[in-house]
Each structure stands twice: as C-alpha cells, then as structure tokens.
N, C-alpha and C positions, 0 to 999 in steps of 0.2 A: 849506430845510426839506426839499422833498421828494427833492432830490437826498440830503441826508444820511441820510434813511429809507432810501432805496435802497441807499445804502454800507454800513449797519448790517445790511439784508438780506442784502447781498451776503456779508460778513464771517460772519453766524450760519450760511449755507449752507456756507461754505466749513469753516467748524468742523465742521458735521454730516457733510460728506463724509470729512473728515479722521478722525473719531470713527469713522464707520462703516468705513474702511479698515483703521483700527487695531485695531477689534475684528475685523474678519473676517481679520486678519494673526494674531491671537492664537489664533482658533478653527482656522484652518488649520494652525500650530505646533502646538497642544495634539492636534489629531486626528491629525497625523503622529506624535506621540510616543505617544498612544494605539495607533495602527497597530502601531508599533514595537514595544512592550511585548506587545502580542496576538500579534504573531507569536512574541516570544519565549518566551511562556508557551505557545503551542501547539506549538512546537518541543521543550519541554522535557516537554511531556506526551507527545508522540509518542515521545521517547526513552525516557522511563519506562514506557509501554505496551510497546516493543519489549522492555526489559531484562525486565519481567514476564512477558511473553508466553515468551520462552525461557526462565523458571524455572517454566512452567505455573500463574503467577498468574491469569492472564486468560483465561476461558473463553467470555466473551461474544462475543468475535469470532469464534471457532471456527465450523466448519460442522458442521451436524450429523454428517454422518459422520465427522467427526474426534472428535465428543465420544463418538459410539457407538464409535468404534475404540478411544479411552482406557479407556470403560469396559469393553471387553472385555479391555484390556491389564491392568486391576487385577482382575479377576475371576479371570482367568488367573493372574497372581502370588498372588493369595489361595489358589487351587487348588493352585498348587504349593507354597506354604507349609504348608497343611494338610498337605499328602500328606508333605512332609519332616518334619514333627512326627510323623506316625504312623511313619514309617520309624524316626525317631531314637528312638520309644517300644519300637518292636518290639526295635531294635537292643539297648537298655539291657535290655528283659528276656531277650534270648537271652544276653547276658554275664552276666546274674544266674545263670540257670540251667545255663549250661556252668560257670561257676566252681562251682555247687552239685554238678555232676555230675563236677568233676575234682579240686577243692580239698577233701581230709580234714577239715582244719581247720575250716573255712568249715561243712562238712556238720556237725560236731559241733555248735558254736555256734549253727546254724541249727534243728536238730531237739530242741538243748536247751531252746529259747525256744518250740518247737511243745509239747513236752511239759510246758513249764510252762502254756501256755496251756489245753491240755487237762485237765490238774489242775484249774486254775479253773472251766473251763466245765462238766465232767462230775464234778469231786469230790463236789458235792451228789447226784448219781444213784448213785455207788458208795455212799454213806454211807446214802442214803435204804433202798436194795435191799439192804444189808450184803454187799456182793461182796467176795470174799475179796482178799488180796494178788495171789494167782495170776491171779485173774478179772479186777482191775483193770489188771494188767500187760498180759495177752493181749487186753485189750479196748484199750488204749492203742497195743498194739503194732499191732492193725489199723488203728487211726485215722492212724498215723504212715505206714504202708505205702501206705495210700490216698492220704495226703497228697504223699507221695513218688511216686508215680504220676501225681498231677496235675501238682506241681511240674518233672516230668521231660518231660510231654507238649509243651511247646513244643519242646523238644530234639529228640523223636523225630518232630514234625512236620517241624521245619526238616531233619531228616536225610531224610527222605521226599521233602520240596519245598523242595531248596535256593534256588529262585527266589523263594520267599514272601514276602521283603522288598522286591522289587521289584514286584510286583504291584499294577498300579492298581485303584482301586475298582470292581467290578463284573465284574472279569475271570473268565472262565468258570470259573478253575482253584480260585477261591475256593470253588467249590459241593464240589469234591472234596476240598479241606482241612478244610470244615465236617463232610464225612460223614467222613472219617477222624477227626478228632477226638471226635464222637460215639461212634464204634467203641470208641476208645481209653479215653473214659469210663464207657461201659457195662461193658467188661472191669473197669476198676478197681472199679467200684461191686458187681459180681457177685463179684469176689475179696474185696471188702470183707464183704459180705453173708454168703457164708460163713465169714468168718473170724469175724465176730461171733458168730454161731450157734454156732461150735464153741467159741469163747470164755465166753460167757454164756447159752447156750441159746435156743431159739426164744422162750419165753415172756418171757425178760428182754429179748430182740431186739425184741420189739413193745413192751415197757417204754420201752425207749430211743429208738424212733422217736417214741413219745407226748412223751416229755421233749423229743427236738428239735425238734417241733412247738411246745412251750409254753416254747422258749427265749427268745423275747423278752419274756414276762411274769418268767420267771427272773431277766434281766438287770434288769427294772424294779424287782424286788422287791430283788434285790441292791443296787442303786443306792440306793434308800430305805433299807435297812438301815444301808447306810455313812453317809447323811447322819443319820439317827438317831443313830450313835454319835459324831459330830461335835456335834450337838446334847444329849448328854448323856443320851441315852436308851439303855434297853437293845437292841441290834441284834436283829433276826428271826434266832431260831434257822433250821436246815435242816428242821427237822421244822414249824417255823410256816410257812416259805416255802412247802413242799410242800403243806399244807392250803391255803393262800393262793392259790397256784396253780392248785389245782383249782377254788377258788371262782370266781376269776377267769375260767378259762376254761368255766366252767359258764355263767357271767353271759352270757359271748359267742357264745354257741350261737345265738342270734339276732342278727338286724341290729342292733339297738338292745340294747345292755346293760343290765339290769337293776340299777342301781347302789344301789337302795335294798336288795335283797336282798344285793348284794354287802356293803354294809356291814353290815348285820345278822349276816352270817355272819363276818365278818373282826372284828365286835365280840366274836364267841366265841373267837376264835383269838389274838387278841393281848391285850396288857395294857392297862390304860387308858391311859396314855402313848403306848403303841405305836398304839392304834387312833384316838387324837386326832391323833396325827402323820399316820398313814395317811389318814384321812379329809379332814383338812387339804390335804396336801401332795399324795395321790395321787389318790384316788376324785373330789375336787370339780374337779381340774384335768381329768381322765378326762372325768368328767360335761359338764363346761363344753366341752369340746373336742367330745364326741359332739353334744352340741344344737348347737353350731355347725355340724356337718359337716351333721345334719339340717335344718336352716334353709336352709343352701346347697343341699342337694339338694332341697328342696319349693321354692325360689325357682327353680332350673333345671328342674325340671319344669313349673312354672307358665309359664315364658318358652318352652319348647319347645311347650307347648300352644296358647300364643298364634302362634306362628311358623307352627305346623301350621293354623291356622284362616284364616290370611291366603290 
C-alpha cells in the first residue's frame, strides 16, 4: 500500500515539474516575443522622430540654444517680410504718382474724379454762402492745385532722395526726408491759403475753415438725409443742414454734448417726420455712445485711482 502511494506521489511530482517547465517555456517565449515587438515599436518611433525633426516638427529634443536661434530666425524673417511689404507699397505709390505725372489721359480722369468729390463735399458751402460761379471755379481750382502739389510730393521727394525706397526703418536719412516733406507741405498750404483768399475773400475764407472743421457733422447729416429719402421722408435741405450743423457744433462745445438742448433746437428746424427720424436714428444713438464713453472714462479714472493708492 505504501509502495503504491509512493508511486502515485512520484507521478504527481513529475507532472508538477513537467507543468512548471511547460509554463516557464511559454513565459520565456512570450517574453521574447514581447521584447521583439517592443524593440520594433521603439525603432519605428525613433525613425518617426528623426523624420519629424528634419521637418522642424519636434522641438522638445532641441537645446535652448537651438530654440533661441530658431526664434531669432523667425523674427528676422518676419522683419524682412514686413520691410518687403513696406517697399512694395511705396513702389506702388511711386508708380501711381509717376503715371499721374506723365500720363495726360490718366491726369484728366483723376482730377475729374477729384472735382466731382469737391463738388459733393463743398457744394453745400457754395450754396449756403451764395458763391458766384466764378468764385466756385476759383475755389475749386485752388483746391485742385493743392491736391496736385500733395499728389506730386512723393515724386518730388523721390527725385531728391532716390535711395528712399531702400532705407531701413530708423535710418538717419528718414529725418531729412520728413523735414523736406513738411517744407513742401507748408509751401503747398501757403499757396492754397493765398489762392483761397484771392478767390473768395478773407471773411469767406474764415467761413470755409469753419465749414471744414464741421465736415464730420455735415457728412453725418448728409448720410442721415439719404436714409430719410430711402425711408420715404423728405430729405434734409441744405438750409436745414446748415442750421442743424450749427446746433450740433454748439452742443459739442463742452466735453459732454447737451442732447436735450440739441433735440429741442432740432425740433424747430425739422419737420415732424424728419425730427422723429433724427431723434430716433441720430441723436439717441449718439447720446447712448456718449453715455457709454462717459461710463468707460469714469471706470478708467476709478481704476487709475485704485492703482495709485496701492
């Protein structure tokens, strides 16, 4: 009986040893396979990193010096691109003004467009002050000559400073060019002022300057009048516009416009429909804009006060 038991124990032991060997063999084979797979993946990753590094896609492995050098190169490239853009714009301007200087047909078209613009911009002034045809022609001629002087200024400057297009920002010669440009502008302005005084007289020349200071308000009323016409409301006449611009200018003498006073005066100038449109579309929007600006300024002042107290 004991012998039989010993035999059974021996068989069980052998089976256990066999199972352990078999499991160990499988584990070894699996480990070898995993190692091979891991090495293959590592090799593929290394190859991928190398390809990305060649294309500039991987920066983590670069040294701080390499990163700084790349940043500097990008900054230099951006600066060069901006400089090229500046020179291209200047070259286009020079081409336009040279054509304006040498092409008679282009000159006629260009200044015909300028005359049409002046008729639109200064026609109300001429009608309000009852300028004669001769006065209008002389006034517009003075404006066109001033425009011509200003248009030719880049050509004149380039003739004096032919290397202007190649200058780098900050070049000392820029100061000379700016000084010469200011000189040419002053000459053009003086010539214009003298011509205007000769055309319409000193008193009317002063009125023209006042008109030009109020041009933003004139433009706003002109746009409003056009909107009224589209809405089926009688547009604002030149006479109404003149009175309305005076009201708007008077209300803006202080930092904060008196919109209540403006509306009260506008009600006397405009018809019922016109005033309703004006107060709804123009003054209410401008009033809201002023109130928002005042609130922002108040907030900024409070923030500055807090910052100063720290």
